[in-house]
BAPA-124067 format. One record per residue (C-alpha): residue in three letters; x, y, z. Coordinates in steps of 0.25 Angstrom, whole numbers, padded with zeros to 4 digits, always signed. Example, Ala and Ser with C-alpha at 12.3 -4.5 7.8 and 13.67 -1.06 7.14 Angstrom:
! residues 2
ALA+0049-0018+0031/SER+0055-0004+0029/
***
This chain:
! residues 418
MET+0070+0002+0057/ILE+0059+0009+0049/GLU+0064+0003+0036/GLN+0064-0011+0041/PRO+0053-0020+0035/LEU+0042-0026+0044/ALA+0036-0040+0042/LEU+0021-0041+0045/PRO+0014-0054+0051/CYS+0008-0057+0037/GLY+0022-0059+0031/HIS+0022-0046+0024/THR+0034-0036+0026/ILE+0033-0021+0025/LYS+0046-0014+0021/ASN+0048-0004+0032/ARG+0041+0002+0044/PHE+0034+0014+0038/ILE+0019+0013+0035/LYS+0010+0024+0031/ALA-0002+0023+0039/ALA-0016+0026+0033/MET-0020+0040+0030/THR-0034+0042+0023/GLU-0031+0047+0009/GLY-0045+0052+0004/LEU-0040+0049-0011/ALA-0051+0039-0015/THR-0060+0041-0027/ALA-0075+0044-0025/SER-0077+0029-0027/ASP-0067+0027-0015/HIS-0056+0021-0024/ALA-0041+0023-0023/THR-0035+0033-0033/PRO-0022+0037-0040/ALA-0020+0046-0028/HIS-0018+0035-0019/GLN-0008+0029-0028/ILE+0000+0042-0029/LEU-0001+0044-0014/TYR+0003+0030-0009/LYS+0014+0029-0020/THR+0020+0042-0014/TRP+0019+0037+0000/ALA+0025+0023-0004/GLN+0037+0030-0010/GLY+0040+0035+0004/GLY+0044+0022+0009/ALA+0034+0017+0019/ALA+0032+0002+0019/VAL+0017+0002+0019/LEU+0006+0013+0016/ILE-0007+0011+0023/SER-0019+0017+0015/GLY-0029+0026+0020/ASN-0043+0020+0024/ILE-0047+0010+0013/MET-0062+0009+0017/VAL-0069-0005+0017/ASP-0083+0001+0014/LYS-0086+0013+0005/ARG-0098+0017+0014/TYR-0089+0021+0025/LEU-0076+0029+0023/GLU-0066+0036+0032/ARG-0068+0048+0022/ALA-0071+0050+0007/GLY-0059+0047-0001/ASN-0056+0033+0006/VAL-0053+0021-0003/VAL-0064+0011-0002/THR-0061-0004-0005/GLU-0073-0013-0005/ASP-0070-0021-0017/GLU-0061-0022-0029/ARG-0067-0011-0038/ALA-0056-0001-0036/ILE-0044-0012-0034/LYS-0037-0006-0046/GLN-0035+0007-0038/LEU-0031+0000-0026/SER-0021-0008-0033/ALA-0015+0005-0039/TRP-0014+0011-0025/ALA-0007-0001-0020/LYS+0002-0001-0033/ALA+0006+0013-0031/THR+0010+0011-0017/HIS+0019-0001-0020/GLU+0026+0007-0031/GLY+0029+0017-0020/GLY+0035+0006-0012/SER+0025+0004-0001/GLU+0014-0006+0003/LEU+0000-0001+0003/TRP-0009-0006+0014/GLY-0024-0003+0014/GLN-0031+0003+0027/ILE-0045-0003+0027/SER-0055+0004+0035/HIS-0069+0007+0039/PRO-0072+0020+0045/GLY-0084+0016+0054/ARG-0090+0029+0060/GLN-0078+0037+0055/CYS-0085+0038+0041/PRO-0088+0053+0038/ARG-0102+0058+0035/LEU-0097+0062+0021/VAL-0096+0047+0018/ASN-0107+0040+0027/THR-0116+0046+0037/LYS-0119+0033+0043/PRO-0106+0025+0046/LEU-0104+0012+0053/SER-0097+0009+0066/ALA-0096+0000+0078/SER-0108+0008+0084/ASP-0115+0021+0082/VAL-0105+0030+0089/GLN-0103+0042+0080/LEU-0090+0049+0077/ASN-0092+0064+0081/MET-0082+0072+0073/ILE-0086+0085+0066/SER-0099+0078+0062/ASN-0092+0070+0052/PHE-0097+0056+0055/GLY-0111+0050+0055/LYS-0116+0041+0066/PRO-0112+0027+0063/LYS-0120+0015+0063/ALA-0116+0002+0071/ALA-0111-0008+0061/THR-0120-0021+0060/GLN-0114-0035+0060/ALA-0116-0036+0045/GLN-0109-0023+0043/LEU-0097-0027+0051/ASP-0097-0040+0044/ASP-0096-0032+0031/ILE-0085-0023+0036/ILE-0077-0034+0040/LYS-0078-0040+0025/ARG-0075-0026+0020/PHE-0062-0025+0027/ALA-0058-0038+0022/ASN-0063-0035+0007/THR-0055-0022+0007/ALA-0042-0028+0012/SER-0044-0039+0001/VAL-0046-0029-0010/LEU-0034-0021-0006/LYS-0025-0033-0005/LYS-0030-0037-0019/ALA-0027-0022-0024/GLY-0012-0024-0019/PHE-0012-0017-0006/ASP-0002-0023+0003/GLY-0010-0024+0016/VAL-0022-0018+0024/GLN-0024-0011+0037/ILE-0037-0012+0044/HIS-0041+0001+0050/SER-0045-0001+0065/ALA-0041+0013+0071/HIS-0044+0028+0071/GLY-0059+0025+0074/TYR-0062+0018+0061/LEU-0073+0006+0061/LEU-0064-0005+0067/SER-0059+0005+0077/GLN-0073+0009+0080/PHE-0076-0005+0084/LEU-0064-0006+0093/SER-0068+0007+0101/PRO-0079+0006+0112/ILE-0082+0020+0109/THR-0087+0017+0095/ASN-0091+0002+0097/LYS-0103+0001+0106/ARG-0108-0012+0100/GLU-0113-0024+0108/ASP-0111-0035+0098/GLU-0099-0043+0095/TYR-0092-0030+0090/GLY-0094-0022+0102/GLY-0091-0022+0117/SER-0078-0029+0121/LEU-0065-0026+0113/GLU-0065-0040+0108/ASN-0079-0036+0101/ARG-0074-0023+0097/ALA-0062-0028+0090/ARG-0070-0039+0083/LEU-0073-0031+0070/LEU-0058-0027+0069/LEU-0053-0042+0070/ARG-0064-0047+0060/VAL-0060-0037+0050/ILE-0045-0041+0052/GLN-0048-0055+0050/SER-0057-0053+0038/VAL-0046-0044+0032/ARG-0035-0055+0035/ASP-0044-0065+0028/ALA-0046-0057+0016/VAL-0031-0053+0013/GLY-0024-0066+0018/PRO-0013-0068+0028/GLU-0001-0062+0021/PHE-0007-0048+0018/PRO-0004-0037+0028/VAL-0016-0033+0037/ALA-0014-0021+0047/ILE-0023-0014+0057/LYS-0024+0000+0062/LEU-0028+0000+0076/ASN-0030+0011+0087/SER-0021+0010+0099/SER-0032+0017+0106/ASP-0044+0026+0102/PHE-0039+0037+0112/GLN-0053+0039+0116/LYS-0059+0036+0130/GLY-0067+0023+0129/GLY-0061+0019+0115/PHE-0052+0008+0110/SER-0041+0008+0120/ALA-0026+0005+0120/ASP-0029-0008+0128/GLU-0039-0012+0118/CYS-0030-0010+0107/ILE-0020-0020+0113/GLN-0031-0030+0114/VAL-0035-0028+0100/ILE-0021-0030+0095/GLN-0020-0043+0103/TRP-0031-0048+0094/LEU-0025-0042+0082/ASN-0013-0051+0084/ASP-0021-0063+0080/ALA-0028-0056+0068/GLY-0017-0056+0058/ILE-0013-0041+0058/ASP+0000-0037+0051/LEU+0002-0023+0056/LEU-0005-0015+0067/GLU-0005+0000+0066/ILE-0008+0007+0079/SER-0015+0021+0079/GLY-0025+0027+0088/GLY-0037+0037+0089/THR-0050+0039+0082/TYR-0057+0051+0075/GLU-0062+0056+0088/GLN-0048+0054+0095/LEU-0038+0056+0084/GLU-0025+0052+0091/PHE-0017+0051+0079/PHE-0020+0066+0076/GLN-0019+0071+0090/GLN-0005+0066+0092/SER+0000+0077+0083/ASP-0004+0088+0093/GLN+0004+0094+0105/LYS-0003+0085+0115/VAL+0005+0072+0111/ARG+0010+0065+0123/ALA+0025+0066+0126/SER+0026+0051+0125/THR+0019+0051+0112/GLN+0029+0062+0107/LYS+0041+0054+0112/ARG+0036+0041+0105/GLU+0032+0049+0093/ALA+0021+0040+0087/TYR+0007+0042+0093/PHE+0003+0027+0096/LEU+0017+0021+0099/GLU+0014+0019+0113/TYR+0002+0011+0110/ALA+0010+0003+0100/GLU+0020-0001+0110/ASN+0010-0008+0118/ILE+0004-0014+0105/LYS+0017-0019+0100/LYS+0018-0027+0113/ILE+0006-0036+0109/ALA+0005-0034+0094/LYS+0009-0046+0085/MET+0009-0038+0072/PRO+0018-0026+0069/VAL+0013-0012+0074/MET+0012+0001+0066/VAL+0011+0014+0074/THR+0006+0026+0066/GLY+0006+0040+0070/GLY+0016+0050+0075/PHE+0029+0045+0070/ARG+0037+0057+0065/SER+0052+0054+0067/LEU+0061+0043+0062/ALA+0067+0041+0076/GLY+0053+0039+0082/MET+0049+0029+0071/GLU+0062+0021+0073/ARG+0061+0021+0088/ALA+0047+0015+0088/LEU+0051+0004+0079/GLU+0064+0001+0086/ASN+0056+0001+0100/ASP+0046-0009+0094/GLN+0035+0001+0096/THR+0030-0001+0082/ASP+0033-0009+0069/VAL+0029+0001+0059/ILE+0029+0016+0058/GLY+0015+0021+0053/LEU+0015+0035+0048/ALA+0004+0043+0040/ARG+0004+0058+0039/PRO+0019+0059+0036/PHE+0017+0052+0023/CYS+0008+0064+0019/VAL+0019+0074+0022/ASN+0032+0066+0017/PRO+0028+0054+0010/ASN+0043+0050+0009/PHE+0046+0050+0024/PRO+0047+0035+0026/ASN+0059+0034+0016/GLU+0065+0047+0022/MET+0064+0041+0036/MET+0070+0027+0032/SER+0082+0034+0026/GLN+0083+0043+0038/SER+0082+0055+0030/LEU+0070+0060+0038/GLU+0069+0059+0053/LEU+0056+0067+0056/LEU+0043+0068+0049/GLU+0037+0082+0048/GLU+0026+0085+0058/VAL+0014+0093+0052/GLU+0002+0089+0061/SER+0005+0101+0070/LYS+0003+0111+0058/LEU-0011+0105+0055/ILE-0018+0110+0067/LEU-0028+0121+0064/GLY-0031+0124+0079/ASN-0043+0129+0086/GLY-0041+0143+0080/PHE-0045+0138+0067/TRP-0058+0132+0071/GLY-0062+0143+0080/PRO-0064+0144+0095/ALA-0078+0136+0095/SER-0071+0124+0089/SER-0071+0112+0099/SER-0057+0106+0101/LYS-0062+0092+0096/SER-0067+0099+0083/VAL-0054+0106+0081/GLN-0046+0093+0084/ALA-0055+0086+0073/LEU-0053+0097+0063/ASN-0038+0098+0065/ASN-0037+0083+0063/GLN-0045+0085+0050/CYS-0035+0096+0047/GLN-0023+0087+0048/ALA-0030+0076+0041/GLY-0034+0085+0029/TRP-0019+0090+0028/TYR-0014+0076+0027/TYR-0025+0073+0017/HIS-0020+0084+0009/GLN-0006+0079+0009/ILE-0011+0065+0005/GLU-0018+0072-0007/GLN-0006+0079-0011/LEU+0002+0066-0011/ALA-0009+0059-0019/GLN-0007+0069-0030/GLY+0007+0067-0031/LYS+0010+0080-0024/PRO+0019+0082-0012/SER+0012+0085+0002/ASN+0009+0099+0006/ALA+0014+0102+0020/GLU+0009+0117+0019/TYR-0005+0113+0016/SER-0014+0121+0025/PRO-0021+0113+0036/ARG-0033+0122+0035/LYS-0034+0119+0020/ALA-0032+0104+0023/LEU-0044+0103+0033/LEU-0053+0110+0023/SER-0049+0103+0011/HIS-0050+0090+0019/PHE-0065+0092+0022/ARG-0068+0097+0008/LYS-0061+0085+0001/ASP-0068+0075+0011/ILE-0082+0081+0008/THR-0079+0081-0007/ARG-0074+0067-0008/ALA-0086+0062+0000/ILE-0096+0069-0009/LYS-0089+0064-0022/ARG-0089+0050-0016/LYS-0104+0051-0014/PHE-0107+0054-0028/ALA-0096+0044-0034/
***
């Protein structure tokens, strides 16, 4: 069933049920433009057989990034580089969809010490983020236009679709959550108000790209934080999305403060989740009952049997995977030919543990740094593939963490002087 095509509401059809979910690449120039490294990386991934590759964050505003090294698309000045990226992906045999995003308060100090958010609630994680300012009405109007403009440029560059990022604690997700949204205007208070920015962004993007161009959204099933965006609120938002012209709904969960998509790899995973295999599948089951658009579940799938079972049981329409592409870029072809039954699990090898940090380390700090260790290890694999080299499964987690910090600082400094 994985190899079967899927028709989207806009009339577009994708060739199979494998989609590479977004992973931040960190490969842009100091001027925030795409590079030949993007072309090599995405052609390699495309040759693996997935129907669609969703890019890492393509930011709508160069003042606010998820990290230095993000591609930024504010205008058409770098459209040739974007077109080359799309062309390379097409040559490999896949479609390229751009994930368009604004980080809100999740903009590191190395990029901007005064980020924007729904309210002035600061993200306290190893002192990496500044205290945000609550966006004004004029700034929100500008953000809405920026999402539409970025989508329009990507379409013109030859991208095959876009995905609006409203998960993992980024700006649109910050507006949805009562923890980060303390506003008292039309964008705060009730869920209807908190969802207003998201729905206006979707409408502006749809108006910009037209009715036949795929527009997807990434949405949290829950923030997994007390008092945050809940599973019940997610269901209500999806009911509004049913009338918003969405072609694919990707279900995820968690925020920087509650990294559910990382924590599921530890030994505390619930038995029901282990049985179901995918992290957010139980939430997707309820979502599928009310969603009028196809649903994509990302995170945790590792066996062909688990993927096929989820599709056959109508728990999801699309299998979303990310990190396995860094270890074995050809796995979609291998799974569709049934020459590969189980993906390698490496996350458990990338935990440094309390002993590395010393007895004085708090468990939250250890968890945050271990998450960064995992992220850095996969960033290294992305860099390897982007240079036309094979992945390096033996790369040291300790080296990965230190290299990740060093490279992020170096990229941010170069960017400031570009």
